[in-house]
mmCIF file of the N, C-alpha and C atoms, coordinates in Angstrom:
data_MODEL
# 
_entry.id   MODEL 
# 
loop_
_atom_site.group_PDB 
_atom_site.id 
_atom_site.type_symbol 
_atom_site.label_atom_id 
_atom_site.label_alt_id 
_atom_site.label_comp_id 
_atom_site.label_asym_id 
_atom_site.label_entity_id 
_atom_site.label_seq_id 
_atom_site.pdbx_PDB_ins_code 
_atom_site.Cartn_x 
_atom_site.Cartn_y 
_atom_site.Cartn_z 
_atom_site.occupancy 
_atom_site.B_iso_or_equiv 
_atom_site.pdbx_formal_charge 
_atom_site.auth_seq_id 
_atom_site.auth_comp_id 
_atom_site.auth_asym_id 
_atom_site.auth_atom_id 
_atom_site.pdbx_PDB_model_num 
ATOM 1   N N  . MET A 1 1  ? 67.910 40.411 31.582 1.00 0.00 ? 1  MET A N  1 
ATOM 2   C CA . MET A 1 1  ? 67.686 39.440 32.623 1.00 0.00 ? 1  MET A CA 1 
ATOM 3   C C  . MET A 1 1  ? 67.966 38.057 32.050 1.00 0.00 ? 1  MET A C  1 
ATOM 4   N N  . THR A 1 2  ? 68.937 37.384 32.579 1.00 0.00 ? 2  THR A N  1 
ATOM 5   C CA . THR A 1 2  ? 69.324 36.060 32.114 1.00 0.00 ? 2  THR A CA 1 
ATOM 6   C C  . THR A 1 2  ? 69.237 35.087 33.281 1.00 0.00 ? 2  THR A C  1 
ATOM 7   N N  . HIS A 1 3  ? 68.786 33.883 33.002 1.00 0.00 ? 3  HIS A N  1 
ATOM 8   C CA . HIS A 1 3  ? 68.790 32.850 34.022 1.00 0.00 ? 3  HIS A CA 1 
ATOM 9   C C  . HIS A 1 3  ? 69.265 31.548 33.408 1.00 0.00 ? 3  HIS A C  1 
ATOM 10  N N  . ARG A 1 4  ? 69.775 30.672 34.230 1.00 0.00 ? 4  ARG A N  1 
ATOM 11  C CA . ARG A 1 4  ? 70.322 29.413 33.754 1.00 0.00 ? 4  ARG A CA 1 
ATOM 12  C C  . ARG A 1 4  ? 69.612 28.254 34.441 1.00 0.00 ? 4  ARG A C  1 
ATOM 13  N N  . HIS A 1 5  ? 69.528 27.161 33.711 1.00 0.00 ? 5  HIS A N  1 
ATOM 14  C CA . HIS A 1 5  ? 68.990 25.915 34.244 1.00 0.00 ? 5  HIS A CA 1 
ATOM 15  C C  . HIS A 1 5  ? 70.113 24.888 34.215 1.00 0.00 ? 5  HIS A C  1 
ATOM 16  N N  . PHE A 1 6  ? 70.284 24.174 35.290 1.00 0.00 ? 6  PHE A N  1 
ATOM 17  C CA . PHE A 1 6  ? 71.266 23.100 35.317 1.00 0.00 ? 6  PHE A CA 1 
ATOM 18  C C  . PHE A 1 6  ? 70.535 21.792 35.570 1.00 0.00 ? 6  PHE A C  1 
ATOM 19  N N  . HIS A 1 7  ? 70.625 20.906 34.622 1.00 0.00 ? 7  HIS A N  1 
ATOM 20  C CA . HIS A 1 7  ? 70.016 19.591 34.722 1.00 0.00 ? 7  HIS A CA 1 
ATOM 21  C C  . HIS A 1 7  ? 71.142 18.567 34.672 1.00 0.00 ? 7  HIS A C  1 
ATOM 22  N N  . PRO A 1 8  ? 70.913 17.366 35.170 1.00 0.00 ? 8  PRO A N  1 
ATOM 23  C CA . PRO A 1 8  ? 71.982 16.365 35.164 1.00 0.00 ? 8  PRO A CA 1 
ATOM 24  C C  . PRO A 1 8  ? 72.555 16.109 33.773 1.00 0.00 ? 8  PRO A C  1 
ATOM 25  N N  . ALA A 1 9  ? 71.731 16.108 32.739 1.00 0.00 ? 9  ALA A N  1 
ATOM 26  C CA . ALA A 1 9  ? 72.216 15.750 31.409 1.00 0.00 ? 9  ALA A CA 1 
ATOM 27  C C  . ALA A 1 9  ? 72.728 16.950 30.624 1.00 0.00 ? 9  ALA A C  1 
ATOM 28  N N  . HIS A 1 10 ? 72.227 18.146 30.902 1.00 0.00 ? 10 HIS A N  1 
ATOM 29  C CA . HIS A 1 10 ? 72.620 19.307 30.109 1.00 0.00 ? 10 HIS A CA 1 
ATOM 30  C C  . HIS A 1 10 ? 72.327 20.593 30.874 1.00 0.00 ? 10 HIS A C  1 
ATOM 31  N N  . SER A 1 11 ? 72.836 21.685 30.369 1.00 0.00 ? 11 SER A N  1 
ATOM 32  C CA . SER A 1 11 ? 72.505 22.993 30.927 1.00 0.00 ? 11 SER A CA 1 
ATOM 33  C C  . SER A 1 11 ? 72.291 23.953 29.771 1.00 0.00 ? 11 SER A C  1 
ATOM 34  N N  . HIS A 1 12 ? 71.431 24.900 29.977 1.00 0.00 ? 12 HIS A N  1 
ATOM 35  C CA . HIS A 1 12 ? 71.177 25.902 28.952 1.00 0.00 ? 12 HIS A CA 1 
ATOM 36  C C  . HIS A 1 12 ? 70.706 27.184 29.619 1.00 0.00 ? 12 HIS A C  1 
ATOM 37  N N  . GLY A 1 13 ? 70.949 28.300 28.957 1.00 0.00 ? 13 GLY A N  1 
ATOM 38  C CA . GLY A 1 13 ? 70.543 29.591 29.500 1.00 0.00 ? 13 GLY A CA 1 
ATOM 39  C C  . GLY A 1 13 ? 69.455 30.214 28.653 1.00 0.00 ? 13 GLY A C  1 
ATOM 40  N N  . HIS A 1 14 ? 68.707 31.098 29.259 1.00 0.00 ? 14 HIS A N  1 
ATOM 41  C CA . HIS A 1 14 ? 67.657 31.831 28.555 1.00 0.00 ? 14 HIS A CA 1 
ATOM 42  C C  . HIS A 1 14 ? 67.880 33.312 28.798 1.00 0.00 ? 14 HIS A C  1 
ATOM 43  N N  . ALA A 1 15 ? 67.878 34.093 27.749 1.00 0.00 ? 15 ALA A N  1 
ATOM 44  C CA . ALA A 1 15 ? 67.966 35.539 27.893 1.00 0.00 ? 15 ALA A CA 1 
ATOM 45  C C  . ALA A 1 15 ? 66.616 36.139 27.537 1.00 0.00 ? 15 ALA A C  1 
ATOM 46  N N  . ALA A 1 16 ? 66.315 37.273 28.128 1.00 0.00 ? 16 ALA A N  1 
ATOM 47  C CA . ALA A 1 16 ? 65.050 37.949 27.813 1.00 0.00 ? 16 ALA A CA 1 
ATOM 48  C C  . ALA A 1 16 ? 65.028 38.294 26.334 1.00 0.00 ? 16 ALA A C  1 
ATOM 49  N N  . GLY A 1 17 ? 63.917 38.037 25.670 1.00 0.00 ? 17 GLY A N  1 
ATOM 50  C CA . GLY A 1 17 ? 63.793 38.358 24.254 1.00 0.00 ? 17 GLY A CA 1 
ATOM 51  C C  . GLY A 1 17 ? 64.030 37.169 23.346 1.00 0.00 ? 17 GLY A C  1 
ATOM 52  N N  . ASP A 1 18 ? 64.481 36.044 23.889 1.00 0.00 ? 18 ASP A N  1 
ATOM 53  C CA . ASP A 1 18 ? 64.649 34.862 23.037 1.00 0.00 ? 18 ASP A CA 1 
ATOM 54  C C  . ASP A 1 18 ? 63.284 34.429 22.522 1.00 0.00 ? 18 ASP A C  1 
ATOM 55  N N  . GLY A 1 19 ? 63.262 33.908 21.302 1.00 0.00 ? 19 GLY A N  1 
ATOM 56  C CA . GLY A 1 19 ? 62.023 33.408 20.756 1.00 0.00 ? 19 GLY A CA 1 
ATOM 57  C C  . GLY A 1 19 ? 61.489 34.249 19.618 1.00 0.00 ? 19 GLY A C  1 
ATOM 58  N N  . HIS A 1 20 ? 61.861 35.509 19.534 1.00 0.00 ? 20 HIS A N  1 
ATOM 59  C CA . HIS A 1 20 ? 61.443 36.331 18.410 1.00 0.00 ? 20 HIS A CA 1 
ATOM 60  C C  . HIS A 1 20 ? 62.512 36.253 17.333 1.00 0.00 ? 20 HIS A C  1 
ATOM 61  N N  . HIS A 1 21 ? 62.085 35.896 16.131 1.00 0.00 ? 21 HIS A N  1 
ATOM 62  C CA . HIS A 1 21 ? 63.042 35.713 15.052 1.00 0.00 ? 21 HIS A CA 1 
ATOM 63  C C  . HIS A 1 21 ? 62.748 36.627 13.878 1.00 0.00 ? 21 HIS A C  1 
ATOM 64  N N  . HIS A 1 22 ? 62.290 37.832 14.158 1.00 0.00 ? 22 HIS A N  1 
ATOM 65  C CA . HIS A 1 22 ? 62.099 38.812 13.097 1.00 0.00 ? 22 HIS A CA 1 
ATOM 66  C C  . HIS A 1 22 ? 62.695 40.127 13.579 1.00 0.00 ? 22 HIS A C  1 
ATOM 67  N N  . GLY A 1 23 ? 62.956 41.011 12.647 1.00 0.00 ? 23 GLY A N  1 
ATOM 68  C CA . GLY A 1 23 ? 63.538 42.292 13.001 1.00 0.00 ? 23 GLY A CA 1 
ATOM 69  C C  . GLY A 1 23 ? 62.562 43.159 13.775 1.00 0.00 ? 23 GLY A C  1 
ATOM 70  N N  . PRO A 1 24 ? 63.066 44.181 14.464 1.00 0.00 ? 24 PRO A N  1 
ATOM 71  C CA . PRO A 1 24 ? 62.185 45.034 15.254 1.00 0.00 ? 24 PRO A CA 1 
ATOM 72  C C  . PRO A 1 24 ? 61.188 45.823 14.414 1.00 0.00 ? 24 PRO A C  1 
ATOM 73  N N  . LEU A 1 25 ? 61.475 46.040 13.141 1.00 0.00 ? 25 LEU A N  1 
ATOM 74  C CA . LEU A 1 25 ? 60.567 46.803 12.289 1.00 0.00 ? 25 LEU A CA 1 
ATOM 75  C C  . LEU A 1 25 ? 59.601 45.914 11.515 1.00 0.00 ? 25 LEU A C  1 
ATOM 76  N N  . ALA A 1 26 ? 59.822 44.608 11.521 1.00 0.00 ? 26 ALA A N  1 
ATOM 77  C CA . ALA A 1 26 ? 58.955 43.680 10.787 1.00 0.00 ? 26 ALA A CA 1 
ATOM 78  C C  . ALA A 1 26 ? 57.794 43.275 11.696 1.00 0.00 ? 26 ALA A C  1 
ATOM 79  N N  . PRO A 1 27 ? 56.556 43.472 11.272 1.00 0.00 ? 27 PRO A N  1 
ATOM 80  C CA . PRO A 1 27 ? 55.421 43.093 12.117 1.00 0.00 ? 27 PRO A CA 1 
ATOM 81  C C  . PRO A 1 27 ? 55.206 41.586 12.118 1.00 0.00 ? 27 PRO A C  1 
ATOM 82  N N  . HIS A 1 28 ? 54.431 41.140 13.065 1.00 0.00 ? 28 HIS A N  1 
ATOM 83  C CA . HIS A 1 28 ? 54.065 39.726 13.087 1.00 0.00 ? 28 HIS A CA 1 
ATOM 84  C C  . HIS A 1 28 ? 53.132 39.447 11.915 1.00 0.00 ? 28 HIS A C  1 
ATOM 85  N N  . PRO A 1 29 ? 53.192 38.270 11.332 1.00 0.00 ? 29 PRO A N  1 
ATOM 86  C CA . PRO A 1 29 ? 52.302 37.958 10.206 1.00 0.00 ? 29 PRO A CA 1 
ATOM 87  C C  . PRO A 1 29 ? 50.848 37.882 10.667 1.00 0.00 ? 29 PRO A C  1 
ATOM 88  N N  . ALA A 1 30 ? 49.950 38.265 9.786  1.00 0.00 ? 30 ALA A N  1 
ATOM 89  C CA . ALA A 1 30 ? 48.524 38.231 10.109 1.00 0.00 ? 30 ALA A CA 1 
ATOM 90  C C  . ALA A 1 30 ? 48.054 36.788 10.254 1.00 0.00 ? 30 ALA A C  1 
ATOM 91  N N  . GLN A 1 31 ? 47.146 36.569 11.178 1.00 0.00 ? 31 GLN A N  1 
ATOM 92  C CA . GLN A 1 31 ? 46.580 35.241 11.385 1.00 0.00 ? 31 GLN A CA 1 
ATOM 93  C C  . GLN A 1 31 ? 45.076 35.322 11.168 1.00 0.00 ? 31 GLN A C  1 
ATOM 94  N N  . ALA A 1 32 ? 44.537 34.302 10.561 1.00 0.00 ? 32 ALA A N  1 
ATOM 95  C CA . ALA A 1 32 ? 43.102 34.271 10.297 1.00 0.00 ? 32 ALA A CA 1 
ATOM 96  C C  . ALA A 1 32 ? 42.344 34.082 11.607 1.00 0.00 ? 32 ALA A C  1 
ATOM 97  N N  . ALA A 1 33 ? 41.342 34.913 11.837 1.00 0.00 ? 33 ALA A N  1 
ATOM 98  C CA . ALA A 1 33 ? 40.516 34.789 13.035 1.00 0.00 ? 33 ALA A CA 1 
ATOM 99  C C  . ALA A 1 33 ? 39.460 33.714 12.790 1.00 0.00 ? 33 ALA A C  1 
ATOM 100 N N  . PRO A 1 34 ? 39.322 32.743 13.695 1.00 0.00 ? 34 PRO A N  1 
ATOM 101 C CA . PRO A 1 34 ? 38.331 31.695 13.479 1.00 0.00 ? 34 PRO A CA 1 
ATOM 102 C C  . PRO A 1 34 ? 36.897 32.216 13.576 1.00 0.00 ? 34 PRO A C  1 
ATOM 103 N N  . TRP A 1 35 ? 36.693 33.282 14.364 1.00 0.00 ? 35 TRP A N  1 
ATOM 104 C CA . TRP A 1 35 ? 35.356 33.845 14.515 1.00 0.00 ? 35 TRP A CA 1 
ATOM 105 C C  . TRP A 1 35 ? 35.496 35.314 14.862 1.00 0.00 ? 35 TRP A C  1 
ATOM 106 N N  . SER A 1 36 ? 34.635 36.126 14.333 1.00 0.00 ? 36 SER A N  1 
ATOM 107 C CA . SER A 1 36 ? 34.653 37.548 14.647 1.00 0.00 ? 36 SER A CA 1 
ATOM 108 C C  . SER A 1 36 ? 33.229 38.078 14.646 1.00 0.00 ? 36 SER A C  1 
ATOM 109 N N  . ILE A 1 37 ? 32.895 38.863 15.664 1.00 0.00 ? 37 ILE A N  1 
ATOM 110 C CA . ILE A 1 37 ? 31.558 39.461 15.720 1.00 0.00 ? 37 ILE A CA 1 
ATOM 111 C C  . ILE A 1 37 ? 31.373 40.449 14.575 1.00 0.00 ? 37 ILE A C  1 
ATOM 112 N N  . LEU A 1 38 ? 32.470 40.993 14.065 1.00 0.00 ? 38 LEU A N  1 
ATOM 113 C CA . LEU A 1 38 ? 32.378 41.952 12.967 1.00 0.00 ? 38 LEU A CA 1 
ATOM 114 C C  . LEU A 1 38 ? 31.959 41.288 11.661 1.00 0.00 ? 38 LEU A C  1 
ATOM 115 N N  . ARG A 1 39 ? 32.116 39.974 11.574 1.00 0.00 ? 39 ARG A N  1 
ATOM 116 C CA . ARG A 1 39 ? 31.722 39.254 10.358 1.00 0.00 ? 39 ARG A CA 1 
ATOM 117 C C  . ARG A 1 39 ? 30.276 38.782 10.411 1.00 0.00 ? 39 ARG A C  1 
ATOM 118 N N  . MET A 1 40 ? 29.621 38.973 11.547 1.00 0.00 ? 40 MET A N  1 
ATOM 119 C CA . MET A 1 40 ? 28.218 38.569 11.672 1.00 0.00 ? 40 MET A CA 1 
ATOM 120 C C  . MET A 1 40 ? 27.333 39.599 10.978 1.00 0.00 ? 40 MET A C  1 
ATOM 121 N N  . SER A 1 41 ? 26.196 39.152 10.512 1.00 0.00 ? 41 SER A N  1 
ATOM 122 C CA . SER A 1 41 ? 25.237 40.082 9.912  1.00 0.00 ? 41 SER A CA 1 
ATOM 123 C C  . SER A 1 41 ? 24.618 40.935 11.016 1.00 0.00 ? 41 SER A C  1 
ATOM 124 N N  . LEU A 1 42 ? 23.974 42.019 10.620 1.00 0.00 ? 42 LEU A N  1 
ATOM 125 C CA . LEU A 1 42 ? 23.317 42.886 11.599 1.00 0.00 ? 42 LEU A CA 1 
ATOM 126 C C  . LEU A 1 42 ? 22.246 42.111 12.362 1.00 0.00 ? 42 LEU A C  1 
ATOM 127 N N  . ALA A 1 43 ? 21.473 41.307 11.653 1.00 0.00 ? 43 ALA A N  1 
ATOM 128 C CA . ALA A 1 43 ? 20.437 40.505 12.308 1.00 0.00 ? 43 ALA A CA 1 
ATOM 129 C C  . ALA A 1 43 ? 21.060 39.515 13.295 1.00 0.00 ? 43 ALA A C  1 
ATOM 130 N N  . GLY A 1 44 ? 22.183 38.933 12.924 1.00 0.00 ? 44 GLY A N  1 
ATOM 131 C CA . GLY A 1 44 ? 22.866 37.998 13.816 1.00 0.00 ? 44 GLY A CA 1 
ATOM 132 C C  . GLY A 1 44 ? 23.378 38.678 15.073 1.00 0.00 ? 44 GLY A C  1 
ATOM 133 N N  . ARG A 1 45 ? 23.945 39.882 14.906 1.00 0.00 ? 45 ARG A N  1 
ATOM 134 C CA . ARG A 1 45 ? 24.442 40.628 16.065 1.00 0.00 ? 45 ARG A CA 1 
ATOM 135 C C  . ARG A 1 45 ? 23.300 41.047 16.985 1.00 0.00 ? 45 ARG A C  1 
ATOM 136 N N  . LEU A 1 46 ? 22.201 41.512 16.392 1.00 0.00 ? 46 LEU A N  1 
ATOM 137 C CA . LEU A 1 46 ? 21.049 41.900 17.214 1.00 0.00 ? 46 LEU A CA 1 
ATOM 138 C C  . LEU A 1 46 ? 20.455 40.690 17.932 1.00 0.00 ? 46 LEU A C  1 
ATOM 139 N N  . GLY A 1 47 ? 20.382 39.562 17.241 1.00 0.00 ? 47 GLY A N  1 
ATOM 140 C CA . GLY A 1 47 ? 19.880 38.341 17.866 1.00 0.00 ? 47 GLY A CA 1 
ATOM 141 C C  . GLY A 1 47 ? 20.765 37.894 19.018 1.00 0.00 ? 47 GLY A C  1 
ATOM 142 N N  . ALA A 1 48 ? 22.074 37.983 18.837 1.00 0.00 ? 48 ALA A N  1 
ATOM 143 C CA . ALA A 1 48 ? 23.003 37.611 19.904 1.00 0.00 ? 48 ALA A CA 1 
ATOM 144 C C  . ALA A 1 48 ? 22.855 38.557 21.090 1.00 0.00 ? 48 ALA A C  1 
ATOM 145 N N  . ALA A 1 49 ? 22.681 39.852 20.822 1.00 0.00 ? 49 ALA A N  1 
ATOM 146 C CA . ALA A 1 49 ? 22.510 40.824 21.901 1.00 0.00 ? 49 ALA A CA 1 
ATOM 147 C C  . ALA A 1 49 ? 21.225 40.557 22.679 1.00 0.00 ? 49 ALA A C  1 
ATOM 148 N N  . VAL A 1 50 ? 20.144 40.243 21.969 1.00 0.00 ? 50 VAL A N  1 
ATOM 149 C CA . VAL A 1 50 ? 18.870 39.935 22.633 1.00 0.00 ? 50 VAL A CA 1 
ATOM 150 C C  . VAL A 1 50 ? 19.011 38.666 23.476 1.00 0.00 ? 50 VAL A C  1 
ATOM 151 N N  . ALA A 1 51 ? 19.706 37.670 22.956 1.00 0.00 ? 51 ALA A N  1 
ATOM 152 C CA . ALA A 1 51 ? 19.901 36.426 23.707 1.00 0.00 ? 51 ALA A CA 1 
ATOM 153 C C  . ALA A 1 51 ? 20.722 36.671 24.974 1.00 0.00 ? 51 ALA A C  1 
ATOM 154 N N  . VAL A 1 52 ? 21.777 37.463 24.875 1.00 0.00 ? 52 VAL A N  1 
ATOM 155 C CA . VAL A 1 52 ? 22.602 37.772 26.050 1.00 0.00 ? 52 VAL A CA 1 
ATOM 156 C C  . VAL A 1 52 ? 21.776 38.537 27.080 1.00 0.00 ? 52 VAL A C  1 
ATOM 157 N N  . CYS A 1 53 ? 20.994 39.510 26.622 1.00 0.00 ? 53 CYS A N  1 
ATOM 158 C CA . CYS A 1 53 ? 20.136 40.276 27.541 1.00 0.00 ? 53 CYS A CA 1 
ATOM 159 C C  . CYS A 1 53 ? 19.118 39.371 28.223 1.00 0.00 ? 53 CYS A C  1 
ATOM 160 N N  . ALA A 1 54 ? 18.528 38.452 27.475 1.00 0.00 ? 54 ALA A N  1 
ATOM 161 C CA . ALA A 1 54 ? 17.540 37.542 28.055 1.00 0.00 ? 54 ALA A CA 1 
ATOM 162 C C  . ALA A 1 54 ? 18.170 36.672 29.138 1.00 0.00 ? 54 ALA A C  1 
ATOM 163 N N  . VAL A 1 55 ? 19.361 36.173 28.887 1.00 0.00 ? 55 VAL A N  1 
ATOM 164 C CA . VAL A 1 55 ? 20.050 35.344 29.886 1.00 0.00 ? 55 VAL A CA 1 
ATOM 165 C C  . VAL A 1 55 ? 20.371 36.171 31.123 1.00 0.00 ? 55 VAL A C  1 
ATOM 166 N N  . MET A 1 56 ? 20.822 37.397 30.930 1.00 0.00 ? 56 MET A N  1 
ATOM 167 C CA . MET A 1 56 ? 21.157 38.245 32.078 1.00 0.00 ? 56 MET A CA 1 
ATOM 168 C C  . MET A 1 56 ? 19.907 38.581 32.899 1.00 0.00 ? 56 MET A C  1 
ATOM 169 N N  . TRP A 1 57 ? 18.772 38.872 32.238 1.00 0.00 ? 57 TRP A N  1 
ATOM 170 C CA . TRP A 1 57 ? 17.533 39.149 32.964 1.00 0.00 ? 57 TRP A CA 1 
ATOM 171 C C  . TRP A 1 57 ? 17.046 37.900 33.689 1.00 0.00 ? 57 TRP A C  1 
ATOM 172 N N  . LEU A 1 58 ? 17.253 36.740 33.109 1.00 0.00 ? 58 LEU A N  1 
ATOM 173 C CA . LEU A 1 58 ? 16.878 35.496 33.780 1.00 0.00 ? 58 LEU A CA 1 
ATOM 174 C C  . LEU A 1 58 ? 17.683 35.319 35.064 1.00 0.00 ? 58 LEU A C  1 
ATOM 175 N N  . ILE A 1 59 ? 18.968 35.634 35.007 1.00 0.00 ? 59 ILE A N  1 
ATOM 176 C CA . ILE A 1 59 ? 19.813 35.546 36.206 1.00 0.00 ? 59 ILE A CA 1 
ATOM 177 C C  . ILE A 1 59 ? 19.315 36.519 37.270 1.00 0.00 ? 59 ILE A C  1 
ATOM 178 N N  . VAL A 1 60 ? 18.975 37.740 36.863 1.00 0.00 ? 60 VAL A N  1 
ATOM 179 C CA . VAL A 1 60 ? 18.458 38.733 37.812 1.00 0.00 ? 60 VAL A CA 1 
ATOM 180 C C  . VAL A 1 60 ? 17.145 38.246 38.417 1.00 0.00 ? 60 VAL A C  1 
ATOM 181 N N  . ALA A 1 61 ? 16.242 37.743 37.586 1.00 0.00 ? 61 ALA A N  1 
ATOM 182 C CA . ALA A 1 61 ? 14.946 37.272 38.081 1.00 0.00 ? 61 ALA A CA 1 
ATOM 183 C C  . ALA A 1 61 ? 15.118 36.111 39.056 1.00 0.00 ? 61 ALA A C  1 
ATOM 184 N N  . LEU A 1 62 ? 16.033 35.197 38.750 1.00 0.00 ? 62 LEU A N  1 
ATOM 185 C CA . LEU A 1 62 ? 16.275 34.073 39.661 1.00 0.00 ? 62 LEU A CA 1 
ATOM 186 C C  . LEU A 1 62 ? 16.886 34.542 40.975 1.00 0.00 ? 62 LEU A C  1 
ATOM 187 N N  . ALA A 1 63 ? 17.749 35.544 40.904 1.00 0.00 ? 63 ALA A N  1 
ATOM 188 C CA . ALA A 1 63 ? 18.394 36.042 42.120 1.00 0.00 ? 63 ALA A CA 1 
ATOM 189 C C  . ALA A 1 63 ? 17.411 36.796 43.010 1.00 0.00 ? 63 ALA A C  1 
ATOM 190 N N  . MET A 1 64 ? 16.383 37.419 42.429 1.00 0.00 ? 64 MET A N  1 
ATOM 191 C CA . MET A 1 64 ? 15.461 38.245 43.200 1.00 0.00 ? 64 MET A CA 1 
ATOM 192 C C  . MET A 1 64 ? 14.160 37.531 43.559 1.00 0.00 ? 64 MET A C  1 
ATOM 193 N N  . ARG A 1 65 ? 14.025 36.265 43.215 1.00 0.00 ? 65 ARG A N  1 
ATOM 194 C CA . ARG A 1 65 ? 12.782 35.553 43.526 1.00 0.00 ? 65 ARG A CA 1 
ATOM 195 C C  . ARG A 1 65 ? 12.640 35.401 45.039 1.00 0.00 ? 65 ARG A C  1 
ATOM 196 N N  . PRO A 1 66 ? 11.416 35.422 45.497 1.00 0.00 ? 66 PRO A N  1 
ATOM 197 C CA . PRO A 1 66 ? 11.208 35.264 46.952 1.00 0.00 ? 66 PRO A CA 1 
ATOM 198 C C  . PRO A 1 66 ? 11.569 33.842 47.381 1.00 0.00 ? 66 PRO A C  1 
ATOM 199 N N  . SER A 1 67 ? 12.136 33.746 48.552 1.00 0.00 ? 67 SER A N  1 
ATOM 200 C CA . SER A 1 67 ? 12.554 32.421 49.017 1.00 0.00 ? 67 SER A CA 1 
ATOM 201 C C  . SER A 1 67 ? 11.547 31.757 49.907 1.00 0.00 ? 67 SER A C  1 
# 
């Protein structure tokens, strides 16, 4: 699939697949993750889970309060 752009000053075409500059067998280079739940300690993960549950129960309680 190819498409062309015509502008007053220039024209250029784009073909599908442009932008990749490595071979099909070469993988993308690894990138450092800024944050990962897998790097948290067990206590940190449990604390985060408890906090998420507390927020969700608060939403439920607010939604079910008598008006």
